[in-house]
N, C-alpha and C positions, 0 to 999 in steps of 0.2 A: 435557451442554451441547450445544446445537445451534448450529453456526456460522451467522452471518448472511450472506445473499446481497446482492450489490450490483448495481445497474443504473444507468447514466447514459445519458441520451439527449440528443444535440445540445447538450452542455454547453459554455457559453461563460462566460468570466470576463474582464471588462475592468476595468483600474484606471487611475488618473490618475497620470502621472509628468511633472513639469516642463512642465505645461500641455498634455500630449498624452495621448490615450487609447492604452493598450497592451493588446493581447489576450494574456493569459497562457494562456488555453485557447480553442480555436476548434473547436467542434463535436465534442467527445469523446464517443464511444460506447464504454462499457466494461461488460463483464459478468464478475462474479466469482461463482463457485459457492459455496454453503454448504460450509464446511470446507476451502476451498482455501488453499494456501500459495503466494503468487505475489508477483512483484516488478514495480515500475514502474522502468524503466531509462532513463537518458538523461543528457546533460550538464547542468551547472549552468545554470539559467535556462530549462530546457526546459518547465517547467510541472508537474513531478512533485510538488513540495511544495504548490503551489497546489491541485492535484487532491486531495492527501491532506487538506489543511485543509478543503476543501469537503466531503469525505466525513465529516470529523469534526464538521461543523456549526458550525465557527468563524465562517464567514460564508456568505452566500447567493450563488448564482451570478447572473451578469447575465442569463442565459437558459438554458433547458434544464431537465432534471429529474434528480433524484437519488433513487433508492429504496434504502433499507436494509430488507431483507425487503419487507413490503408498505406501508411508510411512506414517503411522498414528503416529503422534508425541507422543501422550500420551501412545502408546503401544510399541514404539521402545525402545530397550535396550539402556542404556546410551552411550555405545561405538558407536553404530550405529547413534544415534542422534547427538553425538558430531562430528562425521565425516561428517554427512550431513550438519550440520551448518557451519563447517569449509570450506567445499569445494563447497557447492551448494547454500548457502544462505548468503547474505550480508545485514547488517542493517546499514543504514545511519542515524545517530542520528541527532536530530534538533540542529542546530548551528555547523558550520564547526569545531571550535576548539575541540569539544567533540570527533571528529573522528581522531584527529591528535596528534602526539607527537611533542610538541612545540620546543624541543631541537634538532630535526632531520630535515634535509632539505627534499625537496620533494622526491628525489630519495631514501633516507634512510627510509622515511615513507612508501613508497611502498614496499621496500625490507623487512621491518619489518612485514608488513601485510601479505606478501607472505610466510614468514618463516614457519608458522604452516602448510599451505597447501602443501608446498614443502616436508615437512616431511612425508606426506601421499603419496608421489610419483607422485603428480600432475605436469604435464608439464605446466609451466606458462611463459608468455612473459616477456622480460626484462623490468625493470622500465622505461627506455627511451621510449619504445613503448607505454606503458600505459600513460605516460605524454603527448606524442604526440596525443594520441587519444582524450584527453580532451582539447587540445590547450595550453599545458604548456611545450612544448618542450624547450623553452628558459628559463625556470625557474628551471631547474633540481637541481641546487645547491644553490639557493637563500635561505636566512633565511626566515622562515615563517612570521616574523614580518614585512617584506617589501612587502608582497603580499597584493593585494587589497582584500576586502571582497569577491568579485566574484571569484577571483583566489583561495582563500582559500577554497571556496565551490567547485570549480573545482577539487582541490587537494583531498578534502574529497570524491568526486565521484570517482576519480582515485584510491584511496585506496580501495573503495568499489568494484570496478570492477577488481582489480588487481589479485584476486584469481580465476577469470573466473566463477563467480556464474551463476546459471541458474535463480536465483530469487534475485532481489534487492528490499529491503523494505526501502523506503525513508520517513522519518518523517519531514514534513514541510521544505523541502530543500531550499525553496525560501523565507522563512518568514522574514529574516533579510536583504533582498536586495531591492534596488530600482527597479523600473519597468523595466528599461533596462537590468540590471543584471539578474533580475528574468526571463525575456524572453530568455536571452542568455543561462541560466542554463537549462531551459526547452528544448531548442533546443538541447543542449548537451545530455540531457537524451534521447530525441527522436532519436538522431543519434546513441546512444549506443544501444537502443532498435532495431533499424533497422539493424545495422551492426553486432550485436552479437546474436540477437534472444533472449536475456535475457528477462524474464518477469519482469516488473517494476510495483510495487504498491506504490503509492505516497499518503501521507496524506496531506490534505490542508484544510484551512477554507476560502481560497481566491477564489471568484467566477471567477476572471480572469484566474487563474490557471486551474480551473475546465473547463472553456471554451476551453482551449488549448488541453485538454485530449480527446482521442477518446471515452472514457467511464468513467462515474463516478457513484459511489454508495454512496448515502447519509446515514450517520449514525446519528440517532437522539434518544436520551434517551436509548442508548444501543441496538437499533434495526435498521434493514434496513428500511429506510424511503422513498425510491424511487430510480430511476435510470435514468441516462441521457446518450444518445449516439449521438455524433455529433450534439449537440444542441437540440435534441429531448428528451422530458421527458417521462418516462414510470412509470407505477405502477409495482409492483413486486409481483409475486405469490410465497409464501413461501412453505416449504416442507409439511406443514399441510393443504395447500389449501387456506390459508388466502390471501387476496389481500391487499397489503400495498400501500397506496396512498401517493403521495407527500404532503408535509405540507400544501400548499395553497389549494389543493383539499380537504383535510380533514376539512379545515375551511368552505368550501362551502357545503360539504356533511357530515352532522353530523351522529353520530352512529344511526343505525336503518334505514338509507336511503335505499330504495328498488332499486335494479338494475336488468336488464335483459341482457342475453347474446344471441346474434344472430350470426349465422355463415353465413358470406357474402363473396362469392368468395374465400372460403377456409380460411378465417380469422375471428377470433372472434371480434365482435363489442359490446362494452359495452353501453347499453342504460340506462340512469338514470331516474328514476321516480321522481315525485315531492318530493324534499328533505323534505318538511313539512310532508309528509306521511311516518311515521316510521313504523317499523314492527308491532307495537302494535296497529296501527290505523285501 
C-alpha cells in the first residue's frame, strides 16, 4: 500500500452560529508526506476536528484547496470523490462506538465496512487477517458488549484499516482510555503505519500523545501555530511568507519585534533584536 499525501492551501472554513459568521479555519497551509504518522495538536475549539472533517470530504471548505494525492477535493466530480473516500480514506471518529455496529460481532463489523469497497472491485484481506493485525484474533465472534474499552478501540481501528486505505484520519482515538490503553493503541497505530505504509493523521489535545508522534502541527484559533518534530519545536513559514511562532514564543516576542536572518553554514539563523524595540521605534 502507498500512503496518500495531503496538501492544503489557504484553507478557510466559516460556519454560521447564532446569527454570526465564525471562522473555524483561517488560511491553513498543511503538507503531510506519503506514509507519515503525524498529529494535529491543540485545545478544544481550535479547529483540529474541522480540518480533519474537511480532509475526509465530509464537507467542502469556504475557500482554499485540499489535495489528496493529485485529487483536489473541491473540484473532483462527485463520483470520483465518493470512490476516493470509499477506497483511499478512512475516518476514525472520536469514541469507538461511533465507528461500530453494536449488533454485529467483530468479524461482521469488518465485513460490513468492506462491502462498499468490494463493490468497486478492490481486493481486500479477510476479516480474520484484519483482526489479527490489531491483536483481536481471539475476539472474532464475541459480542461487542463484553469487549474492554481498549479492545473496542482496536476494533474501530480494524474497521478503519479493513478497506486498505492510503490515509487514516483519527479523531482523538485515545481520549477515553487510561494511560496504559492509550499507549497500547498508539503502538497499534504505529505498527499499522510501519507495516502498511498508510499515512495517519491523528487529532489530539494530549501532550503525552503528541510526544509519541514523530511530528505534530499545532492548530490554534483556526491557524497553524507551530510545529514539533521528535521533541524539537519549530516555527512555521506559511505560503505568504509569514513566520508563525509557537504560543510561548509569541508571549515573549510581541508584535513589532525586530528580527534578523543570517545564513550560517548553509542554514538560516534567526537573531532577535530587543523585544522592546518595535518596528515603530
